[in-house]
C-alpha angles and dihedrals in degrees: 000000000000120000115213129193112229122182117214126191139181094230093135089064126085109272090356112173106150127112131180132186113229122193111224111209103211138346110322145163121216122190144146094230136045126247107274094025123112112261115254117235092260097041124180127195121166120178109194110189135158094345096314132102123215105191123189121182141139094271093047131251107310097162095267139068111248108214133176112258090258095053091042090059092040094058090052090051091049090051089053095046095098127056089205093083138022123294091247095047117096111204142155088262089062090057090050094049100040123103136164093268093055091046095046093236123155129216093280086078130072125197121205122184137189101180097177086057091042095238132134121173128189116203130195118218119231107178106302094340130090119216121195108252102172133353127192119187119184120194108246134187089264091054091048092052092050107037115011109121108262128217084240118105137178115224107196137172106255118207120201137155124219112247116249096005106062093226112148122212132190115199130159117251122201113209125180124236118270094035126140125197119188122187134162092261103031146019118209134190133192104197129211092276095051095257117144126225136178124202113242106214092196098053095026088228134120110246121205109242136193097195139025104245137133091055112138119256096254095047094046090051092050094049092045091050092052093048098038096042093154091065094236095138092214134103110323145193124225109206145130092285087073089067092068110098126194091219138004107330099233091056098038093049091065092053090051094050096048104051096097096054130070091225130031111277097174144049126184123236090188142334130189136180118201119174107311096344131095119193126175145157114222123188121205142183084241126078126237110255114282092358140088090230120116094183118095118196111200129183126182120180127182127197090020134152095258095181091058091051093046092051093048090054097042100042100036097131135044101106096112094047092045090054093047091053093047093050091045092053095043096042129083100268140115121277090233088064090052091053091045090055095046095043091045091067121086117245091254092049090049092049089054091049093048091050088060097037099045093047087055098244096137110105112225101175134019100172102093123082130264131066143273145116131287119220107240102179134259091068093297134120129208120217117245121211123253090255093061135062126198109231106197127214113271101209134058121247097259093050090053091047090048090052091052110104112260096009118110144132095318090060101034101045094063088052091050092047090051091052095046089058090053096051105117118249094244090064097046092076093059126104090236092058092047091050091048091050090050093053092048092049090052092062115108102235094185093071116077101210142101123293116257111250096246093055098044092045090051090052091049092048093050094046089051092048094046095050100030 
């Protein structure tokens, strides 16, 4: 495991003049916001990997992280939390051993840890809301298995047309495994084995592809310009090297996207690079295919959890059906009506519903007091007022069906078998799917009775984990 020297300072404090070297034991990301959150004004993002530090912050990368005095002292206390390493060594063990008492934090702070994932987050309370104060994310074995860039690549024909001239080019583009590309007219994935997929918006399925085509003119031009940033107009490679800009990204991105045309065809509304992800909004004098929109939102992410992204796209709905099934089971009605409702859904609709239901996103009570969000289907959440709290269902769908009077193995196993056939191929090679299959195969199908609680709860848990 590589040790890396990281310098921290208290330059964001009044009259701050202290600096301390911290040894980072392993690959790690340190920030004061979570992925997906809006950056705070004084944002910090340090990516420590293989002995090197990539530091992004408001005042630019000056070779050190500029903290407030409070965060500066806090990081030192975290590094000293474990007796298993030195007081100036920050390791995964420190995250495991730290608590509010050791860090000197009062009740306005909340610490959340996921040690197997290598993550510890410290939140600051503001009324009923929690704001990310500090986040430390160590690379673990699980992360490496999921997201480390593989030696696998996909080399695909790449079709694009030159803007304004109608000329069509076909070059080959080499893209590393675990890469996601999202454009207005197409989402693409290169999985961990170097296989390429495109999301079919009509079928809501991921189709295996052998070339990148069908991308609208603007998007294909943008992606080609990122990959072929030398302007050679030949075969190209899209990789993390393309995220290195000579100057500020929002300005440099325009120069990249204009080099093919005699006059500027683009301007950038915004562009950001965080870790291994580039995201930008480019506006053009050309319209996106079949729309009146001239804005093109592009996202390219390397070393990403492609399965998570694929599931989020494929199983984005299900909230309404999950709620119907819950109300049907919990309400005063006949079990035959419950089976009629469940069996009346297609396998894909039922998978979407189970993803919501078995991850306990069905709200069962909103009358107590606190705050939260209520799942409203199609991957969206609806805010709930401060006087209401969503209390989510405790069981999975199959446990609730099994508890319904007169419904048992003879009714539930055909539903499970139907769903297992619908599980997409990219999930069938996972350990979760194999474990689920093993549990289902262990069920004695000759006996016509209810499932025992341990078995049906295990099936629910694995379905939720597989689809979640």
